[in-house]
C-alpha positions in Angstrom: -24.5 3.5 -3.8 -23.5 -0.2 -3.8 -19.8 -0.5 -4.4 -17.8 -3.7 -4.8 -14.1 -3.9 -4.4 -12.4 -6.6 -6.5 -9.0 -7.2 -4.8 -6.2 -9.7 -5.6 -4.8 -9.1 -2.1 -6.8 -8.5 1.1 -7.0 -9.4 4.7 -5.4 -11.4 6.3 -2.6 -10.5 3.9 -1.1 -7.1 4.9 0.3 -4.8 2.2 -0.3 -1.3 0.9 -3.0 -2.2 -1.6 -5.0 -4.2 0.9 -4.7 -1.6 3.7 -5.5 1.4 1.5 -8.4 -0.2 -0.2 -9.9 -1.3 3.1 -9.5 2.2 4.7 -11.3 3.9 1.7 -14.0 1.2 1.7 -14.6 1.6 5.4 -14.8 5.4 4.9 -17.4 5.0 2.2 -19.4 2.6 4.4 -19.4 5.2 7.2 -20.9 7.7 4.7 -23.8 5.3 4.2 -22.8 3.4 1.1 -23.2 -0.4 0.8 -19.7 -1.8 0.4 -18.5 -5.4 -0.3 -15.2 -7.0 -1.3 -14.4 -10.0 -3.5 -10.9 -11.4 -2.8 -8.9 -14.7 -2.8 -10.0 -17.2 -0.2 -7.9 -19.7 1.7 -9.4 -22.9 0.5 -10.4 -24.5 -2.8 -14.0 -23.4 -2.8 -15.9 -20.2 -2.8 -17.4 -18.9 0.5 -18.5 -15.6 2.1 -17.6 -14.0 5.4 -17.7 -10.7 7.2 -14.5 -8.9 8.1 -14.3 -5.6 10.0 -18.0 -5.1 9.2 -17.7 -5.7 5.4 -19.1 -8.6 3.5 -16.2 -10.5 1.7 -16.9 -12.9 -1.1 -14.0 -15.3 -1.2 -12.9 -17.0 -4.4 -11.1 -20.4 -4.3 -7.4 -20.0 -4.2 -4.1 -21.8 -3.6 -1.2 -20.7 -1.3 1.8 -19.6 -3.4 4.1 -17.8 -0.9 4.3 -19.0 2.8 0.9 -18.0 4.3 0.8 -14.6 2.8 -0.1 -14.9 -0.8 -3.0 -16.9 -2.1 -3.6 -17.1 -5.9 -7.1 -17.4 -7.2 -7.8 -20.6 -9.2 -10.0 -20.0 -12.3 -11.7 -17.0 -10.6 -14.1 -15.9 -13.4 -17.1 -18.0 -12.1 -16.7 -17.0 -8.5 -16.1 -13.3 -9.3 -19.2 -13.2 -11.5 -21.3 -14.9 -8.9 -20.1 -12.3 -6.4 -21.1 -9.4 -8.7 -24.5 -10.9 -9.4 -25.1 -11.6 -5.7 -24.1 -8.1 -4.6 -25.4 -6.2 -7.6 -23.1 -3.2 -7.3 -23.6 0.2 -9.0 -19.8 0.4 -9.4 -16.8 -2.0 -9.2 -13.4 -0.8 -8.1 -10.3 -2.8 -9.1 -6.6 -2.3 -8.4 -3.9 -4.8 -9.4 -3.8 -6.0 -13.0 -3.9 -9.7 -11.8 -6.2 -12.7 -12.2 -9.1 -11.8 -9.9 -9.3 -8.1 -10.9 -9.1 -9.0 -14.6 -12.0 -11.4 -14.1 -13.9 -8.6 -12.3 -13.3 -6.2 -15.3 -14.6 -8.8 -17.7 -17.7 -9.7 -15.8 -18.5 -6.1 -15.0 -18.2 -5.1 -18.7 -20.5 -8.0 -19.6 -23.1 -6.9 -17.1 -22.8 -3.2 -17.8 -21.4 -2.2 -14.5 -18.9 0.7 -14.6 -15.4 0.1 -13.3 -13.0 2.4 -11.5 -9.4 1.3 -11.8 -7.0 2.4 -9.0 -3.2 2.3 -9.5 -1.9 -0.3 -7.1 1.5 -1.3 -8.2 4.3 -0.7 -10.7 6.4 -3.1 -12.8 9.4 -2.4 -10.7 7.7 -4.3 -7.9 7.1 -7.4 -10.1 10.5 -7.4 -11.6 12.3 -7.0 -8.3 10.7 -10.3 -7.1 11.5 -12.3 -10.3 14.9 -13.9 -10.8 15.6 -12.0 -14.0 19.0 -10.6 -15.2 19.2 -6.8 -14.7 19.4 -6.1 -18.5 16.3 -8.3 -19.2 14.4 -6.6 -16.4 15.2 -3.2 -17.8 13.9 -4.2 -21.2 10.8 -5.7 -19.8 9.9 -2.7 -17.7 8.4 -0.4 -20.5 6.5 -3.4 -22.0 4.9 -4.1 -18.6 3.9 -0.4 -18.2 2.2 -0.6 -21.6 0.5 -3.8 -20.5 -0.7 -2.1 -17.3 -2.0 0.9 -19.3 -4.0 -1.4 -21.6 -5.6 -3.0 -18.6 -6.7 0.3 -17.1 -8.0 1.4 -20.4 -10.8 -1.1 -19.9 -12.1 1.0 -17.0 -14.6 3.9 -17.2 -12.3 6.0 -14.9 -8.8 5.6 -13.5 -7.5 6.9 -10.1 -3.8 7.6 -9.8 -2.9 7.6 -6.1 -0.3 10.3 -6.9 0.4 12.6 -9.8 3.4 10.4 -10.6 1.2 7.2 -10.7 -1.2 8.7 -13.2 1.6 10.3 -15.3 3.4 7.0 -15.7 0.3 5.3 -17.0 -0.5 8.2 -19.4 3.1 8.1 -20.7 2.6 4.4 -21.6 -0.8 4.7 -23.3 -3.6 5.4 -20.8 -6.4 7.3 -22.5 -9.3 6.8 -20.0 -10.4 9.8 -17.8 -7.9 10.1 -14.9 -8.2 11.5 -11.4 -5.5 12.0 -8.7 -6.7 10.8 -5.3 -4.3 10.1 -2.5 -4.6 6.8 -0.6 -5.0 9.1 2.4 -4.1 8.9 6.0 -6.1 9.3 9.2 -4.9 12.4 10.9 -6.6 11.3 14.1 -5.0 7.8 14.2 -1.6 9.0 13.1 -0.5 12.1 14.9 2.5 13.4 16.9 2.5 11.6 20.3 4.5 11.6 23.5 6.9 8.6 23.6 5.1 5.4 24.4 7.4 4.1 27.1 5.5 0.9 27.8 5.8 0.0 24.1 9.5 0.9 24.1 10.1 -1.4 27.1 8.2 -4.2 25.5 10.4 -4.2 22.4 13.7 -3.4 24.1 13.9 0.1 22.6 16.2 2.3 24.8 16.5 6.1 24.9 19.0 6.5 22.1 17.8 8.2 18.8 15.9 5.8 16.7 15.5 5.3 12.9 12.3 3.6 11.8 11.2 1.6 8.8 7.7 0.0 8.6 6.4 -2.2 5.8 7.0 -5.4 4.0 10.5 -6.9 4.0 10.6 -8.0 0.4 13.2 -7.6 -2.3 11.8 -4.4 -3.9 12.0 -2.5 -0.6 15.8 -2.4 -0.9 16.4 -2.9 2.8 20.0 -3.9 1.9 20.7 -0.2 1.2 19.0 0.7 4.5 21.1 -1.7 6.5 24.4 -0.7 4.8 23.5 3.0 5.7 23.1 1.9 9.3 26.5 0.3 9.2 28.0 3.5 7.8 26.5 5.5 10.6 27.9 3.1 13.2 31.4 3.5 11.6 31.0 7.3 11.8 30.1 7.0 15.5 26.5 8.2 15.1 24.8 6.7 18.1 21.4 5.3 17.0 19.1 2.2 17.0 17.1 0.9 14.2 13.5 -0.3 14.4 12.0 -2.6 11.7 8.2 -3.0 11.8 6.8 -5.7 9.5 7.8 -9.0 8.0 8.4 -10.6 4.7 10.5 -12.9 2.5 13.7 -11.0 3.2 13.7 -11.1 7.0 16.0 -14.0 7.6 18.5 -12.6 5.0 18.4 -9.2 6.7 18.9 -10.7 10.1 22.1 -12.4 8.8 23.1 -9.1 7.1 22.8 -7.2 10.4 25.1 -9.7 12.1 27.6 -9.6 9.2 27.7 -5.8 9.3 28.1 -5.7 13.0 24.9 -3.8 13.7 22.7 -6.7 15.1 22.8 -5.2 18.6 21.4 -2.0 17.3 18.5 -3.5 15.3 15.1 -4.4 16.6 13.0 -6.6 14.3 9.6 -5.9 15.8 7.4 -7.7 13.3 3.7 -7.1 12.8 1.8 -5.0 15.3 -1.8 -4.6 16.4 -3.5 -1.4 15.1 -3.0 0.4 18.4 0.6 -0.5 18.8 1.3 0.3 15.2 -0.1 3.8 15.6 2.0 4.4 18.6 5.3 2.9 17.3 6.0 6.1 15.4 6.4 7.8 18.8 9.5 5.8 19.4 11.4 7.2 16.4 13.3 10.3 15.5 13.3 9.8 11.8 11.6 7.6 9.2 13.8 6.2 6.4 12.8 4.3 3.2 15.0 3.1 0.3 12.3 1.4 -1.9 12.3 2.6 -5.5 9.0 1.0 -6.3 6.5 3.2 -4.5 3.4 4.7 -6.2 2.8 6.6 -3.0 3.9 4.8 0.2 1.3 4.6 2.9 3.9 4.1 5.6 5.7 7.3 4.6 2.4 9.1 4.8 1.8 7.7 8.3 5.2 8.7 9.4 4.7 12.2 8.1 1.3 12.4 9.8 3.0 11.3 13.0 5.3 14.2 12.8 8.5 12.5 11.8 11.2 13.8 9.4 11.6 11.5 6.4 14.7 10.4 4.5 13.5 8.8 1.2 15.0 7.6 -2.0 14.4 10.1 -4.9 12.4 7.6 -7.0 8.8 6.7 -7.7 6.3 9.0 -6.1 8.3 9.5 -2.8 9.4 13.1 -3.9 5.7 14.1 -3.7 5.9 13.4 0.1 9.4 14.7 0.9 10.5 18.3 0.1 14.3 18.4 0.2 15.5 20.4 3.3 11.9 21.1 4.4 10.5 17.9 6.0 13.5 15.7 5.2 16.0 14.7 2.6 16.1 12.7 -0.7 18.9 10.5 -1.8 19.7 8.8 -5.1 18.8 5.1 -5.6 21.4 2.8 -4.1 23.2 5.8 -2.6 24.1 4.3 0.8 26.2 7.3 1.8 23.4 9.7 0.8 20.9 7.9 3.0 23.3 7.8 5.9 24.1 11.5 5.5 20.4 12.5 5.6 19.8 10.5 8.7 22.9 11.8 10.5 21.9 15.5 9.8 18.5 15.0 11.4 19.7 12.9 14.4 22.5 15.4 15.2 20.3 18.6 15.1 17.3 18.5 17.4 16.0 21.9 16.3 16.2 20.9 12.6 14.4 17.6 13.4 11.5 19.4 15.2 11.0 21.8 12.3 11.1 19.0 9.8 8.6 17.0 11.9 6.1 19.9 11.8 6.6 20.3 8.1 5.9 16.6 7.6 2.6 17.0 9.5 1.6 19.9 7.3 2.3 17.8 4.2 0.2 14.9 5.6 -2.7 17.3 6.2 -3.0 17.5 2.4 -3.7 13.8 2.4 -6.5 13.6 4.9 -8.3 10.3 4.2 -11.7 11.9 4.7 -11.0 14.1 1.6 -9.9 11.0 -0.3 -13.2 9.2 0.6 -15.2 12.1 -0.6 -13.4 12.1 -3.9 -14.1 8.4 -4.4 -17.7 9.1 -3.6 -17.8 11.8 -6.2 -16.2 9.6 -8.9 -18.4 6.6 -8.2 -21.5 8.7 -8.1 -20.7 10.2 -11.5 -20.6 6.6 -12.9 -23.3 4.9 -11.0 -26.1 6.2 -13.3 -24.6 4.3 -16.1 -26.5 1.2 -15.2 -29.0 0.6 -18.0 -27.1 -2.4 -19.2 -26.7 -3.6 -15.6 -30.5 -3.7 -15.0 -31.1 -5.9 -18.0 -27.9 -7.8 -17.6 -28.9 -9.4 -14.2 -32.1 -11.0 -15.4 -30.7 -14.2 -16.9 -28.8 -14.9 -13.6 -31.9 -15.1 -11.4 -30.9 -15.1 -7.7 -27.5 -16.7 -7.7 -25.8 -16.2 -4.3 -22.8 -17.1 -2.3 -25.1 -17.9 0.6 -25.1 -16.1 3.9 -21.8 -14.6 5.0 -20.4 -15.7 8.3 -18.5 -13.4 10.7 -14.8 -14.3 10.8 
C-alpha cells in the first residue's frame, strides 16, 4: 500500500504526535509499504526532503513559537499537490488543525479514504491559552464536539486508548472506531543496568532518582511535580529529580526550583539523542507525571517498558497504564501531597519498587509497537480498495509534483 501521513507537527519538532506517527510510519515501511509524510516546512515555499528514510513533502509555514512550532500558511494547495504527487491508497491524519483539515478536504475530493488518529484533547489547547478558568471549562465540551465532527469526516477513526475513543464517541463520533495503542518498542525500551557514563555526564549521583521526560509546557502541570519534590525534601526523603526535555515553561520551572529550595536536587537534562534517551530511564527509580491532558502518554509507556514504577495523575488515559498498587500509584489532579506520598512509598521500599517495575514491564508488553503496526496495516488494507473515485480523480491533475526530494 501507499500511505500518506498528513501531520501538523513533525520533525524537527519533538512531541508525542510527531514521535508516535513517525514510529508507526517507520514500522509500516519496514513491512514493505510505501510511506510518505506531508508536514509544515520551515520556509515560505513548498519543498520536499527525505528524513529518516521517508519522503517528506513540506508545506510553506511561518514560525509561531520559538523554533518549535511552524504554522502552515494557506496549506490547501501544497497539501493537494503532495497527495497528487504521491498518489496514496490511504491518508492518515491526526490533529484537527490547518494542514490535516486541508488533507481531509483534498482526500475526500479525490476519493482517497482517510484514517483519523486521536492526537490531542481540548485540555491541551485550553491550558496554553490565556483564558479564565470558568470560560475554559465552558469551552471544553464545545471543543470536544468540534473534534468529533472533524473525525466524522474520516472513513475510520483510531483511538490510541479506550479513553480517547470513548471521549470522542461521547461527544458525537459516529464513524467506525478502533483502539490501537501508539505502541512502544520493547527492544529499545527495556530494563537496563545503570548507565554510569550517562549519569556522570549529567551530574546524577547515586541517590534515588525521580524522572520526568517530555515537553515542559503549561498542560504538563510541572508546578505540581516540583511542589511534590519540595514536600519530599521537607519530609527528609533523600532524592534527586531528573527532567528530560524542554519547552516554554523551562525558565519558570528553573526559577520555581530555586524558590522552593530544591534547585540543588534538580537536573534539567534537556533533549537527548535516541541512544541516550533510551538509557536515561536506567538512572531512575520511579517515573512521575502530573499532566491531566494525556490521551495515552508515550513517555509513560516508555518508562513502563523500561521497568520503572509509575506515579501518575488519575486523569485522561493514564489510569490505563497504571494499576493502583500493582505497578505504581494514582493521585488526584493537583494533589501535591498525593504525588509526594506515592513517590515516597516507592523510594523507601526497594522490594516494592522491584515488584512494581516488573508489573510495569508486563503492562508495556500489551503495547508492543509491532502489534500496533499490524493493526494499522489491517485498518488501512480494509480501506485501500475504496479507490474507484481516486483512480478517476487524478486524471485532471496530470503529473504535478513537488520535484525530487533531497536528503536532509
